[in-house]
C-alpha positions in Angstrom: 21.8 -16.0 -82.3 23.0 -17.4 -85.6 21.2 -16.5 -88.8 20.9 -19.7 -90.8 18.6 -18.6 -93.6 17.5 -15.3 -95.1 16.2 -15.7 -98.6 13.5 -14.6 -101.0 12.1 -17.5 -103.0 10.3 -17.9 -106.2 10.5 -21.7 -106.2 8.4 -23.5 -103.6 10.5 -26.7 -103.8 13.6 -24.8 -103.0 12.0 -23.3 -99.9 10.9 -26.8 -98.7 14.4 -28.1 -99.3 16.4 -25.5 -97.4 14.2 -24.4 -94.5 15.7 -25.6 -91.2 14.0 -28.0 -88.8 10.5 -28.1 -90.4 9.1 -31.0 -92.4 7.0 -29.3 -95.0 4.5 -30.4 -97.6 3.3 -27.1 -99.2 1.1 -27.0 -102.2 0.4 -23.9 -104.3 -3.3 -23.2 -104.4 -3.4 -19.7 -105.9 -2.2 -19.3 -109.5 0.7 -17.1 -110.7 3.8 -18.9 -109.3 5.2 -18.9 -105.8 6.8 -16.0 -104.1 8.0 -15.9 -100.5 10.6 -14.8 -97.9 11.9 -16.8 -95.0 14.4 -15.8 -92.3 15.6 -18.2 -89.6 17.7 -17.6 -86.5 18.8 -20.3 -84.1 20.4 -20.5 -80.6 20.9 -23.3 -78.1 17.3 -23.0 -76.9 15.3 -21.4 -79.6 14.5 -21.4 -83.3 13.0 -18.2 -84.5 11.5 -18.0 -88.1 9.9 -15.3 -90.1 7.8 -16.2 -93.1 5.9 -14.2 -95.6 4.2 -15.8 -98.7 2.8 -14.0 -101.7 0.5 -16.8 -102.9 -2.2 -19.0 -101.3 -0.8 -22.3 -100.0 -2.1 -25.5 -98.5 0.4 -26.0 -95.7 0.9 -29.5 -94.2 3.8 -31.2 -92.4 5.3 -30.9 -88.9 7.2 -28.4 -86.7 10.8 -29.0 -85.5 11.0 -32.2 -83.3 12.2 -31.6 -79.8 10.5 -28.2 -79.6 7.2 -26.6 -78.7 6.3 -24.2 -81.5 4.3 -21.0 -81.1 2.9 -18.7 -83.9 2.7 -15.0 -83.8 0.8 -13.5 -86.8 2.7 -10.6 -88.5 1.6 -7.0 -88.8 0.3 -7.6 -92.4 -1.5 -10.9 -91.6 -5.2 -10.4 -91.7 -6.4 -13.9 -90.8 -6.1 -17.5 -92.1 -7.4 -21.0 -91.5 -5.3 -23.0 -89.0 -6.0 -26.4 -87.5 -9.8 -26.0 -87.5 -9.8 -22.3 -86.6 -10.3 -19.1 -88.5 -7.6 -17.1 -86.7 -7.0 -13.4 -86.5 -3.9 -11.2 -86.1 -4.6 -11.1 -82.4 -4.4 -14.8 -81.8 -1.4 -16.6 -80.3 -1.2 -20.1 -81.9 0.3 -23.1 -80.1 1.1 -26.3 -82.0 0.0 -29.6 -80.4 2.3 -32.3 -78.9 2.3 -34.2 -82.2 3.7 -31.1 -84.0 1.2 -31.4 -86.8 1.0 -28.5 -89.3 -2.3 -28.1 -91.1 -3.1 -24.6 -92.4 -4.3 -22.7 -95.4 -2.7 -19.3 -96.1 -3.8 -16.6 -98.5 -1.6 -14.0 -100.1 -1.4 -11.8 -97.0 0.3 -14.5 -94.9 3.0 -13.2 -92.6 4.0 -15.0 -89.3 6.8 -15.4 -86.8 7.2 -18.9 -85.4 9.0 -19.4 -82.1 10.2 -23.0 -81.4 11.4 -23.5 -77.8 13.3 -26.6 -76.7 11.3 -28.8 -74.3 14.1 -28.7 -71.7 14.3 -24.9 -71.9 10.5 -24.7 -71.4 10.9 -26.9 -68.3 13.6 -24.6 -66.9 11.6 -21.4 -67.5 8.5 -23.0 -66.1 10.2 -23.8 -62.9 11.6 -20.2 -62.6 8.1 -18.8 -63.3 6.4 -21.2 -61.0 4.2 -22.5 -63.8 2.8 -25.9 -63.0 0.1 -26.3 -65.7 -0.4 -24.9 -69.2 -3.5 -24.0 -71.2 -4.5 -26.9 -73.4 -6.0 -24.8 -76.2 -4.2 -24.3 -79.5 -5.5 -20.7 -80.1 -5.4 -18.1 -77.5 -7.0 -14.7 -78.2 -4.9 -11.8 -76.8 -5.4 -8.1 -76.3 -3.9 -6.2 -79.2 -1.3 -4.6 -77.1 -0.1 -7.9 -75.7 0.2 -9.6 -79.1 2.0 -6.4 -80.4 4.5 -6.7 -77.6 5.3 -10.3 -78.6 5.5 -9.4 -82.3 7.8 -6.5 -81.7 10.1 -8.6 -79.6 10.3 -11.2 -82.3 10.9 -8.5 -84.9 13.6 -6.9 -82.8 15.5 -10.2 -82.5 15.1 -10.9 -86.2 16.5 -7.6 -87.5 19.3 -7.3 -84.8 20.4 -10.9 -84.2 23.9 -9.9 -83.0 22.8 -7.1 -80.7 24.0 -7.1 -77.1 20.4 -7.1 -76.1 19.4 -10.1 -78.2 19.8 -12.8 -75.5 17.7 -10.8 -73.1 15.0 -10.1 -75.7 14.9 -13.8 -76.6 14.5 -14.7 -73.0 11.7 -12.1 -72.5 9.9 -13.4 -75.6 10.1 -17.0 -74.4 8.9 -16.0 -71.0 6.0 -14.0 -72.4 4.8 -16.9 -74.6 4.8 -19.3 -71.6 2.9 -16.9 -69.4 0.3 -16.3 -72.1 -0.2 -20.1 -72.4 -0.4 -20.5 -68.6 -2.6 -17.5 -67.7 -5.2 -17.2 -70.4 -8.2 -19.5 -69.7 -10.1 -18.4 -72.9 -8.3 -20.6 -75.4 -10.6 -21.6 -78.3 -11.6 -25.3 -78.3 -11.3 -27.3 -81.5 -14.5 -28.6 -82.9 -14.3 -31.2 -85.7 -16.9 -29.8 -88.2 -18.5 -31.9 -90.9 -16.9 -29.6 -93.6 -13.4 -30.0 -92.2 -13.7 -33.8 -91.9 -14.9 -33.9 -95.5 -11.9 -32.0 -96.8 -9.6 -34.2 -94.8 -11.1 -37.3 -96.4 -10.6 -35.9 -99.8 -7.0 -35.0 -99.1 -6.3 -38.5 -97.8 -7.9 -40.0 -100.9 -5.7 -37.9 -103.2 -2.6 -38.8 -101.3 -3.3 -42.5 -101.4 -3.9 -42.5 -105.1 -2.8 -39.4 -107.0 -4.4 -40.5 -110.2 -7.7 -41.5 -108.6 -11.2 -40.7 -110.1 -12.4 -37.2 -109.2 -15.9 -36.9 -110.5 -18.3 -35.2 -108.1 -20.3 -38.4 -107.4 -17.1 -40.2 -106.3 -15.9 -37.2 -104.3 -19.1 -37.1 -102.3 -18.8 -40.8 -101.6 -15.3 -40.3 -100.3 -16.2 -37.2 -98.3 -19.4 -38.7 -96.9 -21.3 -35.5 -97.5 -23.7 -34.1 -100.1 -22.4 -32.1 -103.1 -23.8 -28.9 -101.6 -21.8 -29.4 -98.3 -18.7 -30.3 -100.2 -19.0 -27.2 -102.4 -19.4 -25.0 -99.4 -16.5 -26.6 -97.6 -14.0 -26.0 -100.3 -15.2 -22.5 -101.1 -15.0 -21.6 -97.4 -11.5 -22.8 -96.9 -9.9 -22.3 -100.3 -12.1 -19.9 -102.1 -12.4 -22.4 -105.1 -14.6 -25.4 -106.1 -13.7 -29.0 -105.2 -12.8 -29.7 -108.8 -10.5 -26.7 -109.1 -8.8 -27.7 -105.8 -8.3 -31.3 -107.0 -6.9 -30.1 -110.3 -4.4 -27.9 -108.5 -3.5 -30.6 -106.0 -2.7 -33.0 -108.8 -0.7 -30.3 -110.6 1.3 -29.9 -107.4 1.9 -33.7 -107.4 3.1 -33.4 -111.0 5.5 -30.7 -110.0 6.9 -32.8 -107.2 7.5 -35.7 -109.6 9.1 -33.4 -112.1 11.5 -31.8 -109.5 12.5 -34.8 -107.5 15.9 -36.0 -108.7 15.6 -39.5 -107.3 12.5 -40.2 -109.5 13.3 -41.4 -113.0 11.0 -39.4 -115.3 11.1 -39.9 -119.0 8.7 -37.2 -120.1 6.0 -34.8 -119.2 3.5 -37.0 -121.0 4.4 -39.8 -118.6 3.6 -37.7 -115.6 0.4 -36.4 -117.2 -0.9 -39.9 -117.8 0.2 -41.1 -114.4 -1.9 -38.5 -112.6 -5.0 -39.0 -114.7 -4.9 -35.9 -117.0 -6.6 -36.7 -120.3 -5.0 -34.1 -122.6 -1.3 -33.1 -122.6 -1.9 -29.7 -124.0 -4.5 -28.7 -121.4 -2.3 -30.2 -118.7 0.6 -27.9 -119.8 -1.7 -24.9 -120.0 -3.1 -25.5 -116.5 0.4 -26.1 -115.1 1.7 -22.8 -116.5 -1.3 -21.0 -115.1 -0.6 -22.2 -111.6 3.2 -22.2 -111.6 4.0 -19.6 -114.1 6.2 -22.0 -116.2 5.6 -25.0 -118.4 6.1 -28.5 -117.1 8.9 -29.0 -119.7 10.8 -26.1 -118.1 10.4 -27.6 -114.7 11.7 -31.0 -115.9 14.6 -29.3 -117.8 15.9 -27.9 -114.5 16.2 -31.3 -113.0 18.2 -32.6 -115.9 
């Protein structure tokens, strides 16, 4: 296998730009600036990635096209929210056909992702006599079974040029398919009122980054009571709706400040565009979240 990325990041935008295959929209939710480590290996049939992030993130985007992607939580991963589920370190995760990524990670996030080409899956399925696959997205495994898969991924990651790598890669892919085919206890997805409410708020913020965000308006958008909305955000993110929205808009500001194709005259222009009332408070909140002033972010683009 070829190692195409192995880097420790302290800049979220750099990670999004250089990671291979994935279309990512990550937003920093936990203050203190981003830290993370990503390693990626690729072969003709498989893309193997390792990711460990030291700050809480709202993760959106999509997995590599042309692949089916599986997630194996790492040894240090103690659970996170993923596509409507609160998953554990013993759960095997399988992305849906539309490749949609929707997750919230905390500062203990560590995962291996294994992306298998569709034609490779067909070839392996024929050899393994697999005719149908489990439709669930989260499959709870016995701890020894998930450990076997995790150890295989780790072995390939640290010794990509070993003589046993091709065999280990094949065994890993085979194991993932057999788990998906054999385990009938995959957890179904239930669209809860709280999850739907958060989804409506995120869509609202994406459609108009400078939109009104008082609680009355948010409840109208989410179609739930204030109490339900408060519970929803504290459950998923550990913060209030207002705190989430402020950090979401600060991430939007950072995207504008870092994108070279957007003509930005000043930090004040971005502040006003996103509905922040006071430039000094905006700069203070921005530094609290990203560990640098917005003027420093803008200066790097120039």
